[in-house]
C-alpha positions in Angstrom: 57.2 77.8 64.4 55.3 79.7 61.7 51.9 78.6 62.9 52.5 78.6 66.6 51.2 82.2 67.2 47.9 81.4 65.5 47.6 78.1 67.4 48.1 80.0 70.7 45.5 82.5 69.7 43.1 79.7 68.7 43.7 77.9 72.0 43.0 81.2 73.9 39.8 81.6 72.0 38.8 77.9 72.6 39.5 78.2 76.4 37.3 81.3 76.8 33.9 79.6 77.0 35.3 77.4 79.8 36.4 80.5 81.7 32.8 81.9 81.3 31.4 78.7 82.6 33.6 78.9 85.7 32.5 82.5 86.2 28.8 81.5 86.1 29.6 78.8 88.6 31.5 81.4 90.8 34.6 79.2 90.8 36.9 82.2 90.9 39.9 80.5 92.4 39.9 78.1 89.5 39.7 81.0 87.1 42.8 82.7 88.2 45.5 80.3 86.8 43.5 80.0 83.6 43.2 83.8 83.2 46.9 84.1 83.7 47.6 81.3 81.1 45.3 83.1 78.6 47.0 86.5 79.3 50.5 85.0 78.9 49.5 83.3 75.6 48.3 86.7 74.4 51.7 88.2 75.0 53.6 85.2 73.8 51.7 84.8 70.5 52.4 88.4 69.6 56.1 88.1 70.6 56.5 85.0 68.6 54.8 86.5 65.5 57.1 89.5 65.6 60.3 87.7 66.6 60.1 84.9 64.1 58.4 86.9 61.4 55.4 84.6 61.6 52.7 87.3 61.4 49.8 86.3 59.2 46.6 87.8 58.0 44.6 85.2 60.0 46.5 86.2 63.1 45.9 89.9 62.5 42.2 89.2 62.6 42.1 86.4 65.1 44.1 88.0 67.9 42.0 91.1 68.4 38.8 88.9 68.1 40.1 86.6 70.8 41.0 89.6 73.0 37.6 91.1 72.6 35.7 87.9 73.2 37.6 87.3 76.4 37.4 90.8 77.7 33.9 91.7 76.6 32.6 88.3 77.6 34.3 88.5 81.1 32.8 92.0 81.7 29.4 90.7 80.6 29.4 87.5 82.5 30.6 89.1 85.7 28.0 91.8 85.4 25.1 89.3 84.6 26.1 87.1 87.5 26.2 90.1 89.9 29.9 89.8 90.5 30.5 93.3 89.1 28.5 96.5 88.7 26.4 96.4 85.5 27.2 100.0 84.6 30.9 99.2 84.3 30.2 96.5 81.8 28.0 98.9 79.8 30.8 101.5 79.8 33.4 99.1 78.6 31.2 97.3 76.1 29.7 100.6 74.9 33.1 101.9 73.9 33.7 98.8 71.9 30.4 99.0 70.2 31.0 102.7 69.3 34.4 101.9 67.9 33.1 99.0 65.9 30.2 101.1 64.5 32.6 103.9 63.6 34.9 101.4 61.8 32.0 100.0 59.9 30.8 103.4 58.8 34.4 104.3 57.7 34.7 101.0 55.8 31.3 101.5 54.1 31.9 105.1 53.3 35.6 105.1 52.3 36.5 101.4 51.9 39.2 101.9 54.5 40.2 98.6 56.1 43.1 99.5 58.2 42.1 100.5 61.8 45.3 100.2 63.8 44.9 100.3 67.6 45.9 103.5 69.4 48.4 103.6 72.2 45.5 104.7 74.5 43.4 101.7 73.3 46.3 99.3 74.1 46.7 100.8 77.5 43.0 100.6 78.1 43.0 97.0 77.2 46.0 96.2 79.4 44.3 98.0 82.4 41.1 96.1 81.7 43.0 92.8 81.9 44.7 93.9 85.2 41.4 95.1 86.6 39.7 91.8 85.7 42.5 89.8 87.3 42.1 91.9 90.5 38.3 91.7 90.4 38.5 87.9 90.1 41.1 87.8 92.8 38.8 89.9 95.0 35.9 87.6 94.3 38.1 84.6 95.4 39.3 86.4 98.5 42.8 87.1 97.3 42.8 90.8 96.2 41.9 93.8 98.4 39.0 96.1 97.7 41.0 99.4 97.5 43.2 98.0 94.7 40.1 96.8 92.8 38.3 100.1 93.3 41.4 102.1 92.0 41.7 99.8 89.0 38.0 100.1 88.3 38.2 103.9 88.1 41.4 103.7 86.1 39.6 101.4 83.7 36.7 103.8 83.3 39.1 106.8 82.8 41.1 105.0 80.1 37.9 103.8 78.3 36.8 107.4 78.0 40.3 108.7 77.0 40.8 105.9 74.5 37.4 106.5 73.0 38.2 110.2 72.7 41.5 109.3 71.1 39.8 107.1 68.5 37.3 109.8 67.7 40.1 112.3 67.3 42.0 110.0 65.0 38.9 109.4 62.9 38.3 113.2 62.6 41.9 113.9 61.6 41.9 111.1 59.0 39.0 112.8 57.1 
């Protein structure tokens, strides 16, 4: 049981390139169940790690990497294949690049290694996942355009708010 959370995270990471391949091939109906499985494993691995005190240093690094690879890659692949507006991918990926750059500067200047996620960042990530599910659902003819549009703008708003929150937290910590 101790290693199950890390195995689920590794499985999620291993499945991600297959998902990208399906996106490139525009096989959106096939993606939906896989995307759901990946999202569920993300929730389950965190729950198991907390519930059974199976948290590990590897898991602490691997889980956010798996999340970022999945989300950033999905935004990027959908934008590059024309299945989503490119500017949206730039906004989402740009936020992540700014946060990573700020974390690197903090680490290099202060040696600080602890960069806990903010509640706004977690909400932003959750809404990005929901948006991508609806976007893929729309591309497969399941979801309706008004829901996708509303989630797209909510995603943009939360990206901006969460970036502002991270900037505020960095400013306060100095």
